[in-house]
N, C-alpha and C positions, 0 to 999 in steps of 0.2 A: 504494499500499500504506500503510495507517495506520501512524503512527510506532511504536506499541507492538509491532507485528508484525515490524518490521525486525530487531531483535536476535534474535528467534526464528528468522526465516528464515536469518540469518547462521549461527547456531549449528547449525541442521539441515543447512545446505549443507556446513559444515565437517565435521560428523559423517559425512555420506554420502560426502564426498570421501575420508575415511579408510577406507572400507570396501572395500579392495582385497584381493587374495589375498596381499599381503605378510604374512608371518608364518604362512602356511598350514603345516600339518604337514610336507608334503614339502619346502617351501622351508627350513624350519628344519633338518630332517634332512640335506638336501643341503649346507647351509652348514656344519653341524657336521662332516660327513664330509669336506668339502673342507678345512677348517681342520685337522682331526685327522689324516686319512690322507694327503692330498696335501701339506700344508705342515708336518706334524709340529709344529703350533703349539698346544699345550695351552691356553695363556692365551687365545687367540682362540676356540678350541673351547668353552672354559668359559662364554663368553657365551651359549651356546645350551643350557646344561644346568641341571639342578636335582637335588636329592636325591642318590641314589647315583652318578649320573654326575658330578656336581660333586665328590663325595668322591674318586672314582677319579682325576679329573684333578688335584685338589689333591695327592694322594699321588704321582702321576707328576711334577708340578712340583717337589715336594720332592726326589724321587729324582734329578732332573736339574739341581737348583739349582747344584751344584758345577760341572757342565759349562757351564751358562749363564754362571757367573761367570768362567769361563776364556775366554769368547767364542764358545763353540759355539752358534750361533743356530738357531732353527727352520728358517730358509731352508737352512742347511747340512745339517740332519737330513733335510729333505724334498727332498733334491737328486735323488732317483731319478724315473723316469717312472712315474707312477701313473695307472691307468685305473680308473674307478669305474662300476659299473652298478647302478642301483637297481631292485629287483624290485617286485612287486605288494604293496601294503599289506594288512595284516590287522588286525582288531580283537582286543583282549584286554581284557576288562572295559571300562573307560573309557579305554583307551590304544590308540594306533595303533603298529603295528610295521612297519618297513621292512627287508627283507633287502637286503644289498649284497654284490656281488661285487667284490673289490678285487684288481687285478692289479698287482704291483710288478715293474717291469722294471729290471734292474741289469746291471752287467758280469758278474755271477755267474750270470745267467739270469733266469728268471721265477718268481715266487711268487704263488700265488692264495690269497687268504683270504676268508672270509665273515664278515660282521658283521650282527648283528641289532640294529637301533637302534630303541629304544622311546621314544615320546613321550607326555606327558600334558599336559592343559590345566591350568596352574597360574595361578590368579588372572587368567584371561583370556588367557594367552599360552601357546603350545605350546613345551614344553621337552623336551630329551632327558633321560630319567631313568634309562635303563639301556642299556648297550652290551655285547653278547655277542660274543666273537671266537672264531673257529675257525681 
């Protein structure tokens, strides 16, 4: 291979090596749901958000800041047994929505909630932008 093409081949091979499903919308949604619902870790969940979802988490973090200062950690808050099931995705404009069924099992019984997690592609990365809870 001629010398001028070696850097080009290297750049192209690195670019194609980075083209995996990592960061796919379902992976981002699942990572967000895992951090937020299973582990009650708003700070970690915030890494997967933008726009309204980020604002929601920032408000929650402010609301729990006194508890966190007293040593009440996300691992203590997320201490219950949580099962998550992702449903089939749907499109809304340029956004992808995933329905989730979240089952929380505790000493007091079982609670089932549904969450509608909506993602948008922002600057080339999928981010959770809205979370609807029922």
